[in-house]
N, C-alpha and C positions, 0 to 999 in steps of 0.2 A: 696701157691704153690712155690716149690723150683725151681727157674728159671734155676739154674746151672744144676740140674738133668734133667730138661726138655730139655735143650740145648744138654746135653750129649746123651740123648736118640735119638734126631734128628740126631746128628752126627753119632751115631752108626748105625741108619737105612740107612743113606747115604752110609756108608762104606759097609753095608750089601748088598744094592742094587747093588753097583758097583762090589763087589766081585762075587756075584751070576751071574750077567750079563756076566762078563768076563769069568767065568768058563763055562757058557752055550755056549758062543761064541767059546771058544777053542774046545769044543766038537762037536758043531753043524754047524759051519759056512760052507757055500758053497765054493767050490774051483773055484774062479773066477779070470780071468787074471789080473784085476787091483788090486787084493789083493797081487800080487807077486811083486809089485813095489812101490816105493815112488817117481817115476818120475812125477813131477807136470804136465807135458804135458798129460800123460796118465790118471792121476787122474782127471784132469780138463775135459778131453774128456769124460771119463766115467760118471762123474757127470752131464754134460750137456746132454748127450744122455739119461741118466736114469731119468731125470726130466719128470714127467708125463708119464713114460714108464716103463713097467714091465721088469725085468731082462731077462726073456725068449725072449722077443721081442727085447730088446736093445742089447743083447750080439752079435748077428750077425752084427749089425751096428758098434759096437765098433771094432770088428775084421776087418771089411771092411775098416773102417777109418784108423786104425793103419797099415793095409797092404798097402793101397794106399798112406797114408801120415805118414810115420814112425816118422817124427819129425815136430815140429811146423813150421819150415821153409818150409817143403813140403806142409803143409796145407796153409800157407800164400801165396805161389806161385801158388796155384791152382786157376782156374777160379771159379766164383760164380756158373756157370752152373755145373761144375764138383762136387762141394760141394753139391748143391741141388739135383743132380742126385743120389749121394750116400745116401743122407738123405731121398730120396723119400720113403714114406710110414710111416715115424715116426710122421708126423704132426707137428704142432706148428713150422712152417718154420722160424719164427723169431729167434728161437734158433740156427738154422744153419747159418743164416746170421750174428748173433752176434758172433758165434763161429769163422767164417771166419774173421770178422772185428778184433776181439781180437787177433787172430793168427798173423795178419799183425802187430798189435801194438807191440806184444811181439817180433816178428822176426825182424822187421825193426826199431822200436824205442828203444827197450830194448835189442837188440843184442841176442835175444833168451833166455834171462834170466827172469824167472817168478818172480814177487814180492814175498817176503818171509813172509810177514805179512798179517794178516786179513785186516788191515786198508788199505794197499796199493792194495791188491787184489780187494777190493771193487771199486776201481777207474776204473777197466776194464769193458768194455761193456758186458752186459749179465751175470755178476757175482754179485749175491746178497749175503745177509748175510749167507745163508745156504751153498752155493758153496764156498764162501771165507773161512768159518769155516772148511769145509771139507778139502780143499787144505792145509790151514795153519796148521791144526792139523796132518793130515796124512803125509804130505811131510816135514813139518818144525817143528813139535812137539810143536806148539803153543797151549796153553791151552785155547781153545775156543770151545764151545759146538755147535753141529749142532741141528737144529730143523726143521724137515721136517714132512710130513704127518705121517710117521711111528712113529716118536718120539712123536708127539702130541698124537697119539693113545695110546702108551704104558704108557706115563706119566698120561694121563687123566684117564685111567683105574686103574692103580696100585694105584694112589694117590686119586682117586675119585674126580677129578677136573671137575666141571660143568661150568666153565667160557667158553663161546663160543670161539673157536679158531680163528674165523674170526673177532675178535674185537681187538681194540688197547690194552685194558686191558688184554685180553687173550694172545696176542702175548708177551706182557711184562712178564706176570706171568709165562708162559711156558719157556721162554728164561731164566728167573731168576732161575727157578727150575732146568732146564737142566744144567746150569752153576754150580749150587750148587752140583749136583750129579756127575759132571764130575771128572774122575780120572786124576789129572793134570800130573801124571807121565806116564800115558798111554793114553793121550788124543786121539791120532789117532785111536788106537785100540778100545778104549771105544766108540768113535763115530761110528765106523763101526759096533760095537757089538749091540748098541741100534737100529740102523737102520735095521740091519739084523734080530733082534728079532721081530721088528714090521712087517717086510716083510714076514717072514716064520712061525712065531709062534703066535704072537698077531695080527692076521690078521683081516681085516675089517669084513669079514664074516667067520663064523665057526672057531673062534680062539681056540687053543688047551689048554683050561683052566685047564683041569684035569691033564695034565702033565707039567703045567707051574711052573717054578722055583720060581715064586712069588705068587703061589696060596694061601699060608697061610697068605699073607699080602695084597693081591690085594683087594682094596675097592670095585671095580666094581663087582668082582666075589662074594665076601661075601655079597654084598647088591643087587645082581641081577640087576646090571646096565650095564653089558657088552655091550649089544646091543644099549644102549642109549649114550654111550661115545665113542669118544669125541662129544661135542655139537657144532653144526655149525648152525648159524641162517640165513645166507645169502641164498637167493633163486635166482638162475640164471634165468633171463628173456630170454626166447628162441625166437629168431627172425626167422620167416619163410621167405625163399627166393625161387624163382622159376627160375631155370636155364634151358634154352633151348640151347643145343649145336648143332650147325649146322656142319655136317661132310660132306664137299664137296669132291666128287671123280670125277676127270676129265678123259678125254679120254686117258691120259698118265698114269693113275693110280697114280696121284699126289693128294695131299690134302694141307690144310692150317693149320698152327699152329700160334697162336699169343701169345706174351709174356704179362703176367699180370704186368703192371707197376704202376697201381693205388694203393693207400694205402688201401688195402683190404686184405681179406684172399688170401693165395697162391701167394702173391706178388713175382715176379721173376720166377714163374713157367709158363709153356706153356699150352695152351688149344686150342681147336677148336673154331672157331668164336662163340661168345656167345650173345644170346638175353635173357636178364633178364626181366621177367614180374612180375606183381603184383599178378598174380593168374595163375593157370594152364591154358595153351592154348590148344585149339583143333587143329586138323590138318588144318582146314580151316583158323583159325586165324594165325597159324604159317606160313602157305603158303603165306599169305598176307605180313608178315614181311620179309620172305625170298625173295620175289619178289622185294623188295626194295634194296636188296643187290646183288643178282645174276641174271644174264640173262641166257637164253638158258638152262633151266633145263629140263632134259629128264624125270626124275622120282624122286619122293620123297616118303619116307615112314617112319613111326615111328618104330624105332628098338625096339625090345622087352625089351631092357635094360632100365628099369626105376628104379630109385633109390632115396631113401631119405637118404642123407648123413648127419650124425649127428656130429656136432662139439659142443664144449663146450657151445657156446652161439648162435649157429645158426643151423637150420635144412634146408639143401639144397634139395629141391624137384627138381629132374632132369629128363629131357628127352633128349635123343640123336636122332636127326633127320638126317638121311643119305640121301644126294641128289646126283644124278648122273648128271654130266655135259657133254654136247656134244662138248665142246671146252676146250682148255688148260687154266688152271688157272694161273694168274700172282702171282709172289712171293710165289710160291708153293714149296713143297718138295716131294720127292718120299715117298711113304707110308712106305718103308723099313727104312727110316730115323727117323720115328716118335719115335721109341723105344729108340733113343739116347738122347731125350730131357727130362729134368726133368718135371714131371707132377704131379698133385694131385693123391691121392689114388683113388678118384672117377674116374678120366680119365684112370688111369692105369688099373683098374678093367674092364672098358669098353673095352679097347684095348685087354685084355686077352680073353674076351668073343666074341667080334665081329670077325668073321672068316676072314674078309679082312685084318686084321692087325696081325693075328696069323702066326707064321712061320710054 
């Protein structure tokens, strides 16, 4: 076997891949606001928001954040409650907290200047290899490849890679290939192109294989493996939890919200008094628990809003119990103020449905 010829063929395919990808991107890319700038603050903001979030869902949040916090200094000077309230509905609230923490670091410790290299960006809280690569390449033209879910999918299918993406060997293999394919002269554009291609063309479900620019080379298509790739072996163990939210309403139309301070889901968000149980509780069982907390209850009933709220590792089986009080609650707030507090999507949906809190 002629190794030099083999090497030249590989290099030719690498160039072919990059050229076709960039040509596709030039013709098909979506017009998105963060594509009109190389401002590291806005690129960072978009990348954090779009982690585990579709563009259609994330775009309004990006616009909301850039309107409220035009600069990293504005974000750094905001309160955590302001940040969480704007983030409400996106989930994975640790992202918002890390965003706020890093904004303070950049604004107050670095005088508003973002690190310009992948290595230095990795030192910031909430910024991993993928986000550091995106910022460094798009904003500072550093030649470093991004590898996210979209990139894993494109590379696994086109090159027929069956190494599981959630293993150490898989992570190393895909990163090495992504780096090899990267166009060093157009690193930022190339990275955006391959992520865009995975997002809107080589989709997880119903990819557009027939019109794909790589259809003649794609191993997965030619070997009927599209639905099998990429391979992921990890199975998430789902934990079932049972939340009973007690919604007290006193004679002044006041209620109670508590802040979640424990290291658990929704830390820093607000919620009605919570009784967590190991199984679903009947009305008689929950009444017995409520009697330990409140006195002088006039009425109690189970609101029709029952929900199984699905998170990545947990399913929250929830019931909201509304109780009417004949006295004034201590440390309470007017029901009109509830909408000003950052809450989980679960609670936000309840507030939208329950007539007492609707405007």
